[in-house]
Structure formats: structure tokens, C-alpha cells
C-alpha positions in Angstrom: -107.7 -166.4 -47.2 -109.3 -163.9 -44.9 -109.7 -165.7 -41.6 -111.4 -162.6 -40.0 -114.4 -162.5 -42.3 -116.7 -162.8 -39.3 -115.6 -159.5 -38.0 -117.7 -156.6 -39.4 -116.0 -153.7 -41.0 -116.2 -150.7 -38.7 -117.5 -147.5 -40.4 -114.9 -144.8 -40.7 -115.6 -142.0 -38.2 -116.8 -138.9 -40.0 -114.5 -135.9 -39.9 -115.9 -133.2 -37.8 -116.2 -129.8 -39.5 -113.9 -127.2 -38.2 -115.4 -124.2 -36.4 -114.4 -121.9 -39.3 -116.2 -124.1 -41.8 -119.3 -124.3 -39.7 -119.3 -120.5 -39.5 -118.9 -120.1 -43.2 -121.7 -122.5 -44.0 -124.0 -120.7 -41.5 -123.2 -117.3 -43.0 -123.7 -118.6 -46.5 -127.1 -120.1 -45.6 -128.2 -116.9 -43.9 -127.2 -114.8 -46.9 -129.1 -117.0 -49.3 -132.2 -116.9 -47.0 -131.9 -113.1 -46.7 -131.6 -112.7 -50.5 -134.7 -114.7 -51.0 -136.7 -112.8 -48.4 -135.5 -109.5 -49.8 -136.3 -110.4 -53.4 -139.7 -112.1 -53.0 -141.3 -111.1 -49.6 -140.2 -108.0 -47.8 -137.4 -105.4 -47.9 -136.2 -102.6 -45.6 -135.8 -99.1 -46.8 -134.9 -95.7 -45.3 -136.4 -92.4 -46.3 -133.5 -90.1 -47.5 -135.5 -87.0 -48.5 -138.5 -84.9 -47.5 -140.7 -85.5 -50.6 -143.3 -87.6 -48.5 -143.4 -85.4 -45.4 -145.3 -85.2 -43.2 -146.5 -88.8 -43.9 -143.0 -90.1 -44.0 -140.0 -88.3 -42.4 -136.4 -88.3 -43.2 -134.9 -91.1 -41.1 -137.9 -93.3 -41.2 -137.0 -97.0 -41.7 -139.7 -98.9 -43.6 -140.8 -102.4 -44.4 -141.9 -102.7 -48.0 -144.0 -105.7 -49.0 -143.3 -107.4 -52.3 -146.2 -109.9 -51.9 -149.0 -107.3 -52.0 -148.6 -106.6 -55.7 -146.6 -109.8 -56.5 -142.9 -110.0 -56.4 -141.0 -109.1 -59.5 -138.4 -111.7 -60.5 -134.9 -110.3 -61.1 -134.3 -108.7 -64.4 -130.5 -108.4 -63.8 -129.6 -111.7 -62.1 -125.8 -111.2 -62.0 -125.4 -108.6 -59.2 -123.7 -108.0 -55.8 -126.3 -108.9 -53.1 -127.9 -106.1 -51.1 -126.6 -103.4 -53.3 -129.1 -101.5 -55.5 -126.7 -100.2 -58.3 -123.4 -99.2 -56.8 -120.8 -101.1 -54.7 -120.4 -100.1 -51.1 -117.2 -98.0 -50.5 -115.9 -98.2 -54.0 -119.0 -96.7 -55.7 -118.5 -98.9 -58.8 -121.4 -100.6 -60.6 -122.8 -103.5 -58.5 -124.3 -105.5 -61.4 -123.4 -106.9 -64.8 -126.0 -106.1 -67.5 -124.7 -108.6 -70.0 -127.6 -110.9 -69.0 -131.1 -109.4 -68.7 -134.2 -111.6 -68.2 -137.7 -110.8 -69.4 -140.0 -109.0 -67.0 -142.2 -111.3 -64.9 -144.3 -110.8 -61.8 -145.6 -113.4 -59.4 -149.3 -113.3 -58.4 -150.0 -110.8 -55.6 -152.7 -110.1 -53.1 -153.9 -107.0 -54.9 -153.2 -104.4 -57.6 -151.8 -100.9 -57.0 -154.7 -98.7 -55.8 -155.1 -94.9 -55.5 -153.8 -93.8 -52.2 -151.2 -96.6 -51.8 -147.7 -95.5 -50.8 -145.6 -97.3 -53.4 -141.9 -98.0 -53.9 -140.9 -98.1 -57.6 -137.8 -97.7 -59.8 -137.1 -94.2 -61.0 -138.0 -94.3 -64.7 -135.6 -91.6 -65.8 -132.5 -93.8 -64.9 -133.0 -95.7 -68.1 -131.7 -92.6 -70.0 -128.2 -91.3 -70.6 -125.8 -91.3 -68.9 -126.8 -94.1 -66.6 -128.7 -96.5 -68.9 -129.6 -98.7 -65.9 -131.8 -101.8 -66.2 -135.2 -101.6 -64.6 -134.4 -103.4 -61.4 -131.2 -101.4 -60.9 -132.7 -98.0 -61.2 -132.9 -95.9 -58.0 -135.8 -96.7 -55.6 -138.4 -93.9 -55.2 -141.3 -93.7 -52.9 -144.5 -91.7 -53.6 -148.3 -92.0 -53.3 -150.3 -93.4 -56.2 -152.7 -90.7 -57.3 -153.8 -92.2 -60.6 -154.3 -95.8 -61.9 -154.5 -97.2 -65.4 -157.4 -95.6 -67.4 -157.9 -92.7 -65.0 -158.2 -89.1 -66.2 -156.2 -86.9 -63.8 -156.6 -83.2 -63.3 -155.1 -80.8 -60.7 -156.7 -77.4 -60.0 -155.2 -75.1 -57.4 -153.5 -78.1 -55.8 -156.6 -80.3 -55.6 -156.3 -83.6 -57.4 -159.4 -84.7 -59.4 -159.8 -88.2 -60.7 -162.4 -88.9 -63.4 -164.0 -85.5 -62.6 -164.3 -86.1 -58.8 -162.0 -84.6 -56.1 -159.6 -87.1 -54.7 -159.1 -87.4 -51.0 -156.2 -85.5 -49.6 -153.6 -87.4 -47.6 -153.9 -86.7 -43.9 -150.5 -85.3 -43.5 -150.0 -83.8 -46.9 -147.7 -80.7 -46.9 -148.1 -77.6 -49.0 -146.5 -74.2 -49.4 -147.8 -71.4 -47.1 -147.0 -67.7 -47.1 -146.5 -66.7 -43.4 -146.6 -63.0 -42.4 -145.3 -62.1 -38.9 -145.0 -59.0 -36.8 -141.2 -59.0 -37.4 -140.4 -61.1 -34.3 -138.1 -64.0 -35.0 -140.0 -67.3 -34.8 -138.8 -69.7 -32.1 -136.8 -72.5 -33.9 -138.3 -75.0 -31.5 -141.8 -74.2 -32.8 -140.5 -74.8 -36.4 -139.0 -78.1 -35.4 -141.9 -79.4 -33.3 -144.4 -78.6 -36.0 -142.1 -80.2 -38.6 -142.1 -77.0 -40.7 -139.5 -76.3 -43.4 -138.7 -72.7 -44.1 -138.2 -72.7 -47.9 -137.8 -69.0 -48.5 -137.6 -65.7 -46.5 -138.8 -62.7 -48.6 -138.5 -60.0 -46.0 -138.1 -59.7 -42.2 -141.8 -60.4 -41.8 -142.7 -62.7 -44.8 -141.8 -66.3 -45.3 -142.7 -69.3 -47.5 -143.0 -72.4 -45.4 -143.8 -76.1 -46.2 -146.2 -77.6 -43.6 -149.3 -79.7 -43.1 -152.7 -78.1 -42.6 -152.6 -79.2 -38.9 -149.3 -77.4 -38.4 -150.6 -74.3 -40.2 -153.6 -74.2 -37.8 -151.3 -74.4 -34.8 -148.9 -71.8 -36.2 -151.8 -69.3 -36.7 -152.5 -69.4 -33.0 -149.0 -68.0 -32.2 -149.2 -64.3 -31.1 -146.4 -63.1 -33.5 -148.1 -64.7 -36.6 -150.4 -62.2 -38.3 -151.5 -64.5 -41.2 -150.9 -67.9 -42.8 -152.3 -68.6 -46.3 -151.8 -71.5 -48.7 -149.8 -70.6 -51.8 -150.4 -72.1 -55.2 -149.2 -71.3 -58.7 -151.7 -69.6 -61.0 -153.7 -71.7 -63.6 -152.2 -71.2 -67.1 -148.7 -70.3 -66.0 -146.3 -72.5 -67.9 -143.5 -74.3 -66.1 -140.9 -75.9 -68.6 -139.8 -78.4 -65.9 -143.2 -80.0 -65.9 -144.1 -83.0 -68.1 -144.4 -83.1 -71.1 -142.1 -80.1 -71.2 -144.1 -78.6 -74.1 -145.5 -75.0 -74.2 -148.7 -76.3 -75.8 -149.5 -77.6 -72.3 -149.4 -74.6 -70.0 -149.2 -76.7 -66.8 -147.5 -76.3 -63.4 -147.3 -78.3 -60.1 -150.7 -76.9 -58.9 -152.6 -76.8 -62.1 -152.1 -79.8 -64.4 -154.0 -81.8 -67.0 -156.4 -83.3 -67.8 -154.3 -86.3 -68.8 -155.3 -89.9 -69.4 -153.1 -92.5 -67.7 -152.4 -95.3 -70.2 -154.0 -98.7 -69.6 -153.1 -102.0 -71.1 -155.2 -102.5 -74.2 -156.1 -98.8 -74.5 -155.8 -97.3 -78.0 -154.7 -93.7 -78.4 -154.9 -91.6 -81.6 -151.5 -90.3 -82.5 -151.3 -86.6 -83.3 -149.5 -83.4 -82.4 -151.4 -83.2 -79.1 -151.1 -86.8 -77.9 -147.5 -87.5 -79.0 -145.9 -85.2 -76.4 -147.8 -87.1 -73.7 -147.3 -90.7 -74.8 -144.2 -90.7 -77.0 -141.9 -91.7 -74.1 -144.2 -94.6 -73.0 -144.4 -95.9 -76.6 -140.8 -95.5 -77.5 -138.8 -96.0 -74.2 -141.0 -98.1 -71.9 -142.5 -100.3 -74.6 -139.4 -100.5 -76.8 -140.7 -99.3 -80.1 -138.9 -97.2 -82.8 -141.0 -94.1 -83.3 -140.3 -91.5 -86.0 -142.3 -88.5 -87.1 -141.9 -87.5 -90.8 -144.0 -84.4 -91.5 -147.6 -85.4 -90.6 -146.8 -89.1 -90.5 -146.0 -91.2 -87.5 -143.9 -94.3 -88.1 -143.8 -97.1 -85.4 -141.2 -99.7 -86.2 -141.0 -98.5 -89.8 -144.8 -98.7 -90.4 -147.2 -95.7 -90.6 -149.5 -95.6 -87.6 -152.5 -93.5 -86.8 -153.1 -95.1 -83.4 -151.2 -97.1 -80.8 -152.4 -99.7 -78.3 -150.6 -99.9 -75.0 -149.0 -103.2 -73.9 -148.6 -102.2 -70.2 -150.5 -100.5 -67.4 -149.2 -97.2 -66.0 -149.5 -95.2 -62.8 -149.3 -91.6 -61.6 -147.2 -91.0 -58.5 -147.0 -87.9 -56.4 -145.2 -86.9 -53.2 -147.3 -85.9 -50.1 -144.9 -82.8 -49.8 -146.5 -81.3 -52.9 -144.1 -78.3 -53.3 -141.0 -80.3 -52.6 -141.3 -83.5 -54.6 -139.9 -84.6 -57.9 -142.7 -86.9 -59.2 -144.9 -87.7 -62.1 -145.7 -84.0 -62.6 -142.0 -83.7 -63.7 -141.4 -87.0 -65.6 -144.7 -88.6 -66.4 -146.0 -92.1 -66.0 -144.6 -95.0 -64.0 -144.8 -98.3 -66.0 -146.1 -101.4 -64.2 -142.8 -103.2 -64.6 -141.1 -100.5 -62.4 -143.3 -101.2 -59.4 -141.3 -102.7 -56.5 -143.8 -103.0 -53.6 -146.1 -101.4 -51.1 -144.8 -99.5 -48.1 -146.6 -101.0 -45.1 -144.8 -100.2 -41.8 -142.4 -97.8 -40.1 -140.3 -100.1 -37.9 -137.8 -97.5 -36.8 -137.4 -93.7 -37.0 -134.3 -91.6 -36.3 -133.9 -87.8 -36.2 -130.3 -87.1 -37.1 -130.6 -83.4 -36.1 -131.4 -84.2 -32.4 -129.0 -85.1 -29.6 -127.9 -88.7 -29.0 -130.5 -89.4 -26.3 -133.4 -88.0 -28.2 -132.6 -89.3 -31.7 -135.2 -92.0 -31.7 -138.8 -90.9 -32.6 -140.5 -93.3 -30.3 -144.0 -92.3 -31.4 -143.3 -93.5 -34.9 -142.0 -97.0 -34.1 -144.1 -99.8 -35.7 -146.5 -97.3 -37.2 -148.6 -98.5 -40.2 -148.3 -96.4 -43.3 -151.5 -94.8 -44.7 
């Protein structure tokens, strides 16, 4: 018989977590929160190339909003966190594509609009030899120039949408032919005006990439005799330009007209439309397309028309003569859209000395 029944059982003291375990728990929680924020709210990017100069410079660090257009849920859920498609250091693949979920996008504040600076997955990564899933394709950043249903035309470098001239980005760069008196141009002038010397033809003639503002300032220099914008001639065929077909004698400065596909839009299939829309039908919308003589077969059935299942966009870099964009590979499907670039939070010029590397005038600058 227990004669000490009146004594209450004392609760066992809880074991205190070790400092190491507390650190592990804190780090694990922080990583989970960071993954959620990165996937569904906002993500940081850095500009690696000059295709958006002078709007965005190499070394600009950006915040890209996922909520503006609605966050896209992961297509490839089994992946190493914070790695886009390759592992740090080793360079191996950072994901397993054995499980791929259907595309789904959460509601957003708005849709992609003309003029937005957009981050998206590079559509050509779906091809050989990479065969990457949508969300593991490289991230590209360009300006949206055409939205679903728009008819886009470029003449002498000017973009027209539905027959009307589209506004030019404030800091858009183009190619200029610069003629000097033979005196060497001060490298500091080139750097301060953010000019890229793409070619030197003679001791007096150059091709340079710059904004209109920089071109105006350069003209005022005493050794500069002339500065004129350079565009390719209308009708000159460039085989690197989409749809890579000589029936369309297009180049970077003279392109189209071309209709950007819209969900629910029906296109007639023939020898003129197939080069433009075959990739969208076959690759992006997962149909088997076969041409037998004059007949077009989609999924084994003869088809004279096709109705698109997705919206598409037309993206171009602000550095118009140094940008690989929709002029080279065509439409960007809606399921490739990542988010809207909204803010430059940091900017670093790697070519400057240590004490002047930070571009202070670009910190916390909104992107327009």
C-alpha cells in the first residue's frame, strides 16, 4: 500500500535543448521561410549581361515581385533550394524531373502589360540538349513589347502595336555610327556616358551602342564630327531571326507584322502561318504536329485551324542591337512568366576601383 498518496507527483523537468540543436532549428525555420518568400512573394536577381542597358546595368541587383502577376506554383518540386538549375560548385543538375506538377498560377494584382520589365524562363531551354522543365529554365529579363492578341510591327527600329507607334523606353540603347576627326576618344567619356564600342571600322569611324541622351552629349564633343543612328535596311533577310524562314525577310530593325497568340484565338493553318506558330502549337502546347503534303495533322487528325490554349507575350531588350529576345526565338508562353522587376536595391560596377564600386545613384531605384 502506498502511504505517500497525498504527495503529488512532481513533473519531470524538461530537458533543455542544446545550443547546437537550437541553432539547427533556427536555421531550418529560416530556410523554410526564405523558400516560401522566394517562391511566392519576392525574389532577388542580379543583371549578368547588357541586354537591358541603359535601363538596367550589369551589376544591378533587383527585387522581382511574384505577386504582381500571381505566383506560379513549383512545377519541379524536388530540387535543391536557392539553385535555379545547377548545383553550386559542382555544376551538376540541382533538380529531379521525375516528378513534374501541372502548371498553376495563384491570383495576382494585374496581368503583364506592355512596357513592363518582366523576368521569365528562357523558352529555348526546353530543347535539346538541356530539356529543362519550365521552372528550371534560365531566367531572362526583358521588356514586354506585345501582349496577347496584339499585332506587332517594327520599322526602322520603331515598334508599332496594332498600327500605332509604341512609346520608346526612356533609356533604350541603339547602334550609332560615330565619325571622329581621328583623335582618340577619352575612355572616361565612354565610361561616363555608358557607351559600348561594338566595332571600329577605321581610325575615324566606330559603331557604338548608347542611349539618345548619350548620343546628344557625345555630339557636343569637339572631336566628334557626326553621330547618326544605324538600322538595318527593310527587306534584308537575317537567318538568325524568328521564324528563320526566307519567306519572311525580317531583321532586328524591320520585323513583322506578326500576331501574338491569345488564348481562344483560332489561326488558319497554311504555309505562311505554320512557320510562325508551329513551335507554340507543338512544343509549348504539347501537340503532335505533322505536315503531309498539303495536309496538317494535329494529334493524328487533319486540321485546317488551331485554337490556342494559352496567352503569349513578345519580349525585347532595351539594348536593341545587343539583345537576344523574341526577335530571335519568338513568343513567350504565359506559363514561363516568373514576375515583374520592381526595384534596384543595389548596384555594383565591377570595373571600378574598390572605393567607387557602388553606384550610389541607383540604390532603391524603381524600375520603369
